[in-house]
MARROLUM-432730 format. One record per residue (C-alpha): residue in three letters; residue number from 1; x, y, z. Coordinates in nm, 2 decimals, always signed. Each point is the difference from the previous one (the first is absolute). Layout:
<pts>
+-----+-----+--------+--------+--------+
! res !   n !      x !      y !      z !
+-----+-----+--------+--------+--------+
! ALA ! NUM !      X !      Y !      Z !
...
+-----+-----+--------+--------+--------+
</pts>
This chain:
<pts>
+-----+-----+--------+--------+--------+
! res !   n !      x !      y !      z !
+-----+-----+--------+--------+--------+
! MET !   1 !  -0.92 !  +1.89 !  -1.93 !
! GLY !   2 !  +0.35 !  -0.15 !  -0.05 !
! GLN !   3 !  +0.09 !  +0.00 !  +0.37 !
! GLN !   4 !  -0.34 !  -0.14 !  +0.10 !
! GLN !   5 !  +0.03 !  -0.27 !  -0.26 !
! ASP !   6 !  +0.35 !  -0.09 !  +0.14 !
! LEU !   7 !  -0.14 !  -0.02 !  +0.35 !
! TYR !   8 !  -0.28 !  -0.22 !  -0.11 !
! ASP !   9 !  +0.23 !  -0.23 !  -0.20 !
! ARG !  10 !  +0.22 !  -0.04 !  +0.31 !
! TRP !  11 !  -0.30 !  -0.07 !  +0.22 !
! LYS !  12 !  -0.13 !  -0.27 !  -0.24 !
! ARG !  13 !  +0.34 !  -0.17 !  -0.03 !
! ALA !  14 !  +0.04 !  +0.00 !  +0.38 !
! LYS !  15 !  -0.34 !  -0.15 !  +0.05 !
! ILE !  16 !  +0.08 !  -0.27 !  -0.25 !
! GLN !  17 !  +0.34 !  -0.07 !  +0.17 !
! LEU !  18 !  -0.18 !  -0.02 !  +0.34 !
! ASN !  19 !  -0.26 !  -0.24 !  -0.13 !
! ASP !  20 !  +0.26 !  -0.21 !  -0.17 !
! LEU !  21 !  +0.18 !  -0.05 !  +0.34 !
! PHE !  22 !  -0.30 !  -0.17 !  +0.14 !
! LYS !  23 !  -0.09 !  -0.20 !  -0.32 !
! LYS !  24 !  +0.31 !  -0.19 !  +0.06 !
! SER !  25 !  +0.06 !  +0.06 !  +0.37 !
! GLU !  26 !  +0.18 !  -0.33 !  +0.04 !
! ASN !  27 !  +0.27 !  +0.14 !  -0.23 !
! THR !  28 !  +0.03 !  +0.34 !  +0.17 !
! LEU !  29 !  +0.28 !  +0.05 !  +0.25 !
! ILE !  30 !  +0.02 !  +0.30 !  +0.23 !
! VAL !  31 !  +0.36 !  +0.09 !  +0.08 !
! HIS !  32 !  +0.16 !  +0.24 !  +0.25 !
! TYR !  33 !  +0.33 !  +0.04 !  +0.17 !
! SER !  34 !  +0.18 !  +0.18 !  +0.28 !
! CYS !  35 !  +0.34 !  +0.15 !  +0.00 !
! GLU !  36 !  +0.24 !  +0.24 !  +0.16 !
! SER !  37 !  -0.13 !  +0.36 !  -0.01 !
! PHE !  38 !  +0.10 !  +0.17 !  -0.33 !
! TYR !  39 !  -0.07 !  +0.34 !  +0.13 !
! ASP !  40 !  +0.22 !  +0.03 !  +0.30 !
! GLN !  41 !  +0.31 !  -0.18 !  -0.13 !
! ASN !  42 !  +0.33 !  +0.17 !  +0.06 !
! LYS !  43 !  +0.17 !  -0.25 !  -0.23 !
! ALA !  44 !  +0.00 !  -0.04 !  -0.38 !
! ASP !  45 !  -0.09 !  -0.38 !  +0.01 !
! SER !  46 !  -0.34 !  -0.11 !  -0.13 !
! PRO !  47 !  -0.25 !  -0.09 !  +0.28 !
! ARG !  48 !  +0.03 !  -0.35 !  +0.14 !
! VAL !  49 !  -0.30 !  -0.22 !  -0.03 !
! THR !  50 !  -0.13 !  -0.17 !  +0.31 !
! SER !  51 !  -0.31 !  -0.20 !  -0.11 !
! ILE !  52 !  -0.23 !  -0.06 !  -0.29 !
! ALA !  53 !  -0.36 !  -0.14 !  +0.01 !
! VAL !  54 !  -0.20 !  -0.14 !  -0.29 !
! ARG !  55 !  -0.37 !  -0.07 !  +0.06 !
! ASN !  56 !  -0.24 !  -0.19 !  -0.23 !
! LEU !  57 !  -0.31 !  +0.22 !  -0.06 !
! GLN !  58 !  -0.24 !  -0.29 !  -0.01 !
! SER !  59 !  +0.12 !  -0.24 !  +0.27 !
! GLY !  60 !  +0.18 !  +0.25 !  +0.23 !
! GLN !  61 !  +0.29 !  -0.24 !  +0.02 !
! THR !  62 !  +0.31 !  +0.20 !  +0.06 !
! ARG !  63 !  +0.37 !  -0.08 !  -0.08 !
! SER !  64 !  +0.25 !  +0.20 !  +0.19 !
! PHE !  65 !  +0.38 !  +0.06 !  -0.03 !
! SER !  66 !  +0.20 !  +0.17 !  +0.27 !
! ILE !  67 !  +0.35 !  +0.03 !  +0.13 !
! HIS !  68 !  -0.13 !  -0.11 !  +0.34 !
! PHE !  69 !  -0.10 !  -0.34 !  -0.16 !
! ALA !  70 !  +0.32 !  -0.02 !  -0.19 !
! ALA !  71 !  +0.20 !  +0.05 !  +0.32 !
! GLU !  72 !  -0.22 !  -0.25 !  +0.19 !
! ARG !  73 !  +0.07 !  -0.27 !  -0.27 !
! ALA !  74 !  +0.37 !  +0.06 !  +0.05 !
! HIS !  75 !  -0.04 !  -0.02 !  +0.38 !
! ALA !  76 !  +0.14 !  +0.35 !  +0.02 !
! LEU !  77 !  -0.27 !  +0.23 !  +0.13 !
! ASP !  78 !  +0.25 !  +0.18 !  +0.22 !
! GLN !  79 !  +0.22 !  +0.07 !  -0.30 !
! ILE !  80 !  -0.24 !  +0.18 !  -0.23 !
! GLU !  81 !  +0.19 !  +0.34 !  +0.03 !
! SER !  82 !  +0.34 !  -0.15 !  -0.08 !
! ARG !  83 !  -0.12 !  -0.23 !  -0.27 !
! TYR !  84 !  -0.28 !  +0.23 !  -0.15 !
! ASP !  85 !  +0.12 !  -0.02 !  -0.36 !
! GLU !  86 !  +0.01 !  -0.38 !  +0.01 !
! PHE !  87 !  -0.36 !  -0.03 !  +0.14 !
! GLU !  88 !  -0.13 !  +0.27 !  -0.23 !
! LYS !  89 !  +0.15 !  -0.18 !  -0.30 !
! SER !  90 !  -0.15 !  -0.33 !  +0.11 !
! MET !  91 !  -0.34 !  +0.17 !  +0.04 !
! LEU !  92 !  +0.01 !  +0.15 !  -0.35 !
! ASP !  93 !  +0.11 !  -0.33 !  -0.15 !
! ASP !  94 !  -0.31 !  -0.16 !  +0.14 !
! PHE !  95 !  -0.22 !  +0.29 !  -0.11 !
! PHE !  96 !  +0.12 !  +0.01 !  -0.36 !
! ALA !  97 !  -0.03 !  -0.38 !  -0.03 !
! PHE !  98 !  -0.36 !  +0.05 !  +0.10 !
! THR !  99 !  -0.06 !  +0.28 !  -0.25 !
! ARG ! 100 !  +0.15 !  -0.22 !  -0.28 !
! ASP ! 101 !  -0.24 !  -0.27 !  +0.09 !
! HIS ! 102 !  -0.29 !  +0.25 !  +0.00 !
! GLN ! 103 !  +0.11 !  +0.22 !  -0.29 !
! PHE ! 104 !  -0.33 !  -0.03 !  -0.18 !
! HIS ! 105 !  -0.21 !  +0.10 !  +0.30 !
! THR ! 106 !  -0.12 !  +0.36 !  +0.04 !
! TRP ! 107 !  +0.20 !  +0.18 !  +0.27 !
! LEU ! 108 !  -0.21 !  +0.27 !  +0.18 !
! HIS ! 109 !  +0.21 !  +0.25 !  +0.20 !
! TRP ! 110 !  -0.01 !  +0.35 !  +0.14 !
! ASN ! 111 !  +0.25 !  +0.24 !  -0.15 !
! MET ! 112 !  +0.27 !  -0.25 !  -0.06 !
! ARG ! 113 !  +0.11 !  +0.18 !  -0.32 !
! ASP ! 114 !  +0.36 !  +0.12 !  +0.01 !
! MET ! 115 !  +0.35 !  -0.02 !  +0.14 !
! ASN ! 116 !  -0.10 !  +0.18 !  +0.32 !
! TYR ! 117 !  -0.26 !  -0.26 !  +0.09 !
! GLY ! 118 !  -0.12 !  -0.27 !  -0.23 !
! PHE ! 119 !  +0.09 !  -0.30 !  -0.21 !
! PRO ! 120 !  +0.30 !  +0.19 !  -0.15 !
! ALA ! 121 !  +0.13 !  +0.06 !  +0.35 !
! LEU ! 122 !  -0.03 !  -0.37 !  +0.09 !
! GLU ! 123 !  +0.18 !  -0.10 !  -0.32 !
! HIS ! 124 !  +0.27 !  +0.25 !  +0.08 !
! ARG ! 125 !  +0.05 !  -0.14 !  +0.35 !
! ALA ! 126 !  +0.05 !  -0.34 !  -0.15 !
! ALA ! 127 !  +0.26 !  +0.13 !  -0.23 !
! VAL ! 128 !  +0.18 !  +0.18 !  +0.28 !
! LEU ! 129 !  +0.01 !  -0.32 !  +0.20 !
! GLY ! 130 !  +0.13 !  -0.19 !  -0.30 !
! THR ! 131 !  -0.30 !  -0.23 !  -0.07 !
! GLN ! 132 !  -0.24 !  -0.04 !  -0.28 !
! SER ! 133 !  -0.34 !  +0.17 !  -0.01 !
! PHE ! 134 !  -0.30 !  -0.07 !  -0.22 !
! HIS ! 135 !  -0.16 !  +0.28 !  -0.20 !
! LEU ! 136 !  -0.38 !  -0.02 !  -0.02 !
! ASP ! 137 !  -0.16 !  +0.12 !  -0.32 !
! GLU ! 138 !  -0.16 !  +0.34 !  +0.06 !
! LYS ! 139 !  -0.33 !  -0.12 !  -0.15 !
! GLN ! 140 !  -0.02 !  -0.23 !  +0.31 !
! LEU ! 141 !  +0.02 !  +0.29 !  +0.24 !
! VAL ! 142 !  -0.30 !  +0.20 !  +0.12 !
! ASP ! 143 !  +0.03 !  +0.30 !  +0.24 !
! LEU ! 144 !  -0.30 !  +0.03 !  +0.22 !
! SER ! 145 !  +0.08 !  +0.35 !  +0.10 !
! ARG ! 146 !  -0.02 !  +0.11 !  -0.36 !
! ILE ! 147 !  -0.32 !  -0.19 !  -0.06 !
! PHE ! 148 !  -0.16 !  +0.19 !  +0.29 !
! ILE ! 149 !  +0.12 !  +0.34 !  -0.14 !
! ALA ! 150 !  -0.15 !  -0.09 !  -0.34 !
! ILE ! 151 !  -0.33 !  -0.11 !  +0.15 !
! TYR ! 152 !  -0.05 !  +0.25 !  +0.28 !
! GLY ! 153 !  +0.22 !  +0.30 !  -0.09 !
! ASN ! 154 !  +0.32 !  +0.12 !  +0.16 !
! LYS ! 155 !  -0.18 !  +0.15 !  +0.30 !
! TYR ! 156 !  -0.18 !  -0.32 !  +0.10 !
! THR ! 157 !  +0.17 !  -0.01 !  +0.33 !
! ALA ! 158 !  +0.25 !  +0.21 !  +0.21 !
! HIS ! 159 !  +0.37 !  -0.07 !  +0.02 !
! PRO ! 160 !  +0.14 !  -0.23 !  +0.11 !
! ARG ! 161 !  -0.25 !  -0.19 !  -0.21 !
! ILE ! 162 !  +0.03 !  -0.35 !  +0.15 !
! GLN ! 163 !  -0.06 !  +0.11 !  +0.36 !
! SER ! 164 !  -0.28 !  +0.25 !  -0.09 !
! LEU ! 165 !  -0.18 !  -0.25 !  -0.20 !
! MET ! 166 !  +0.03 !  -0.25 !  +0.28 !
! GLU ! 167 !  -0.15 !  +0.25 !  +0.24 !
! LYS ! 168 !  -0.28 !  +0.10 !  -0.24 !
! ASN ! 169 !  -0.10 !  -0.37 !  -0.04 !
! ARG ! 170 !  +0.07 !  -0.09 !  +0.37 !
! ILE ! 171 !  +0.26 !  -0.26 !  -0.09 !
! THR ! 172 !  +0.21 !  -0.06 !  +0.31 !
! PRO ! 173 !  +0.26 !  -0.28 !  -0.06 !
! ARG ! 174 !  +0.23 !  -0.14 !  +0.25 !
! ASP ! 175 !  +0.38 !  +0.05 !  -0.02 !
! PHE ! 176 !  -0.03 !  +0.28 !  -0.26 !
! LEU ! 177 !  +0.30 !  +0.24 !  +0.01 !
! VAL ! 178 !  +0.00 !  +0.33 !  -0.18 !
! GLY ! 179 !  +0.28 !  +0.25 !  -0.11 !
! GLN ! 180 !  +0.22 !  +0.09 !  +0.30 !
! SER ! 181 !  -0.11 !  -0.30 !  +0.20 !
! GLU ! 182 !  +0.13 !  -0.23 !  -0.27 !
! ALA ! 183 !  +0.33 !  +0.19 !  -0.02 !
! ASN ! 184 !  +0.03 !  -0.02 !  +0.37 !
! ALA ! 185 !  -0.06 !  -0.37 !  -0.01 !
! PHE ! 186 !  +0.29 !  -0.05 !  -0.24 !
! GLU ! 187 !  +0.23 !  +0.22 !  +0.20 !
! GLN ! 188 !  -0.08 !  -0.20 !  +0.32 !
! LYS ! 189 !  +0.05 !  -0.34 !  -0.20 !
! GLN ! 190 !  -0.37 !  -0.10 !  +0.06 !
! PHE ! 191 !  -0.01 !  -0.19 !  -0.33 !
! LEU ! 192 !  -0.27 !  -0.24 !  +0.11 !
! ASP ! 193 !  -0.23 !  +0.30 !  +0.07 !
! MET ! 194 !  +0.08 !  +0.14 !  -0.35 !
! HIS ! 195 !  -0.09 !  -0.35 !  -0.15 !
! ARG ! 196 !  -0.34 !  -0.01 !  +0.18 !
! SER ! 197 !  -0.07 !  +0.35 !  -0.12 !
! THR ! 198 !  +0.07 !  -0.10 !  -0.36 !
! LEU ! 199 !  -0.24 !  -0.30 !  +0.04 !
! SER ! 200 !  -0.26 !  +0.24 !  +0.14 !
! LYS ! 201 !  +0.04 !  +0.24 !  -0.30 !
! VAL ! 202 !  -0.08 !  -0.26 !  -0.27 !
! ASP ! 203 !  -0.31 !  -0.08 !  +0.20 !
! VAL ! 204 !  -0.10 !  +0.36 !  +0.00 !
! PHE ! 205 !  +0.06 !  +0.03 !  -0.38 !
! ALA ! 206 !  -0.22 !  -0.30 !  -0.05 !
! ASN ! 207 !  -0.27 !  +0.16 !  +0.21 !
! PHE ! 208 !  +0.03 !  +0.32 !  -0.21 !
! ALA ! 209 !  -0.02 !  -0.19 !  -0.32 !
! GLU ! 210 !  -0.30 !  -0.21 !  +0.10 !
! ARG ! 211 !  -0.19 !  +0.31 !  +0.12 !
! ALA ! 212 !  +0.08 !  +0.20 !  -0.32 !
! HIS ! 213 !  -0.12 !  -0.30 !  -0.21 !
! SER ! 214 !  -0.33 !  -0.03 !  +0.20 !
! GLY ! 215 !  -0.06 !  +0.38 !  -0.01 !
! THR ! 216 !  +0.02 !  +0.03 !  +0.38 !
! LEU ! 217 !  +0.33 !  +0.18 !  +0.04 !
! LYS ! 218 !  -0.05 !  +0.33 !  +0.17 !
! THR ! 219 !  +0.19 !  +0.29 !  -0.15 !
! ASN ! 220 !  -0.03 !  +0.38 !  -0.03 !
! ALA ! 221 !  -0.10 !  -0.03 !  -0.36 !
! THR ! 222 !  -0.33 !  +0.13 !  -0.12 !
! TRP ! 223 !  -0.24 !  -0.21 !  -0.20 !
! PHE ! 224 !  +0.10 !  +0.19 !  -0.31 !
! GLU ! 225 !  +0.37 !  -0.07 !  +0.07 !
! GLN ! 226 !  -0.04 !  -0.37 !  +0.07 !
! ASN ! 227 !  -0.21 !  -0.06 !  -0.30 !
! GLY ! 228 !  +0.24 !  +0.12 !  -0.27 !
! ARG ! 229 !  -0.05 !  +0.38 !  +0.02 !
! SER ! 230 !  -0.19 !  -0.02 !  -0.33 !
! LEU ! 231 !  -0.36 !  +0.00 !  -0.13 !
! LYS ! 232 !  +0.11 !  -0.31 !  -0.20 !
! VAL ! 233 !  -0.02 !  -0.20 !  +0.32 !
! GLY ! 234 !  -0.36 !  +0.11 !  +0.04 !
! LEU ! 235 !  -0.09 !  -0.11 !  -0.35 !
! GLU ! 236 !  +0.18 !  -0.34 !  +0.05 !
! LYS ! 237 !  -0.20 !  -0.06 !  +0.32 !
! ILE ! 238 !  -0.32 !  +0.08 !  -0.19 !
! ARG ! 239 !  +0.09 !  -0.25 !  -0.26 !
! GLU ! 240 !  +0.08 !  -0.26 !  +0.27 !
! HIS ! 241 !  -0.33 !  +0.05 !  +0.19 !
! TRP ! 242 !  -0.31 !  -0.02 !  -0.22 !
! PHE ! 243 !  -0.23 !  +0.16 !  +0.26 !
! TRP ! 244 !  +0.18 !  +0.33 !  +0.02 !
! GLY ! 245 !  +0.04 !  +0.00 !  -0.38 !
! ALA ! 246 !  -0.37 !  -0.06 !  -0.05 !
! LEU ! 247 !  -0.08 !  +0.27 !  +0.26 !
! ILE ! 248 !  +0.22 !  +0.26 !  -0.15 !
! ALA ! 249 !  -0.13 !  -0.09 !  -0.35 !
! ALA ! 250 !  -0.36 !  +0.05 !  +0.14 !
! LEU ! 251 !  +0.08 !  +0.33 !  +0.15 !
! PHE ! 252 !  +0.16 !  +0.13 !  -0.32 !
! GLY ! 253 !  -0.30 !  -0.12 !  -0.19 !
! ALA ! 254 !  -0.23 !  +0.17 !  +0.24 !
! TRP ! 255 !  +0.20 !  +0.32 !  -0.04 !
! ASN ! 256 !  -0.04 !  -0.01 !  -0.38 !
! TYR ! 257 !  -0.38 !  -0.02 !  +0.03 !
! ARG ! 258 !  -0.04 !  +0.23 !  +0.30 !
! ASP ! 259 !  -0.24 !  +0.23 !  -0.16 !
! GLN ! 260 !  -0.24 !  -0.28 !  -0.10 !
! ILE ! 261 !  +0.03 !  -0.15 !  +0.34 !
! VAL ! 262 !  -0.09 !  +0.33 !  +0.17 !
! GLN ! 263 !  -0.31 !  +0.03 !  -0.23 !
! ILE ! 264 !  -0.11 !  -0.35 !  +0.08 !
! TRP ! 265 !  +0.04 !  +0.06 !  +0.37 !
! ASP ! 266 !  -0.20 !  +0.32 !  -0.02 !
! TRP ! 267 !  -0.28 !  -0.19 !  -0.19 !
! LEU ! 268 !  -0.01 !  -0.28 !  +0.26 !
! SER ! 269 !  +0.00 !  +0.25 !  +0.29 !
! LYS ! 270 !  -0.29 !  +0.19 !  -0.16 !
! HIS ! 271 !  -0.22 !  -0.30 !  -0.10 !
! ILE ! 272 !  +0.09 !  -0.26 !  +0.26 !
! GLY ! 273 !  +0.11 !  +0.20 !  +0.30 !
! GLY ! 274 !  -0.30 !  +0.24 !  -0.03 !
! GLY ! 275 !  -0.26 !  -0.27 !  -0.07 !
+-----+-----+--------+--------+--------+
</pts>
């Protein structure tokens, strides 16, 4: 019972979190970033960041930060490789100024949790480059991937989850790079392609969130799994919907008086049906 209660509590918290995102959607920002591959590196340095995108959940307006734009402002698009640190620092300065201005917004992300990939990694890159970061309070951060696991169970879609969930829901964005393709783009200095891919991903996450909120997101989860994996959910739904509550109450009442009902039915059949 303890494990079932825990699953139910996590499901309920996640449903509330998801609903809260849309109650104040104008104050919800979806963030994602692209960087140098952190799996295939032969060096000990932290992965370099190439672009960051921040999308408003309500309006769809997107603010983007990239080394490509930083280099363009410096009229040095042909010098990105030789001046990468300078342009990355400029990009991070702009991003952290934006986070400071929007520190009380809710920041919705996908697995941006640690030094490998996440807000701590961005703060670390700023420190490495000798510039100031801004630390967002954890209560302002919401991980959409964890919300989905809490609501649908950890087998709700195959790995890699983003791509498989896109396929299941027939979401086909333009410019979306995955895994090795993104790593290749960095190696080939295709920074603008990486930036477009980052913009595409925040759109995909907005799509995921909107479908989950409306109850139309397709997953591998059973009805039982996506409804809290608990009989408590059924009881809550009965309380919320008077018709089902009344119907079940009537059925229970009928069961308690089943012998009397059978006797009345026999009498009616004998005196009315036979007459």
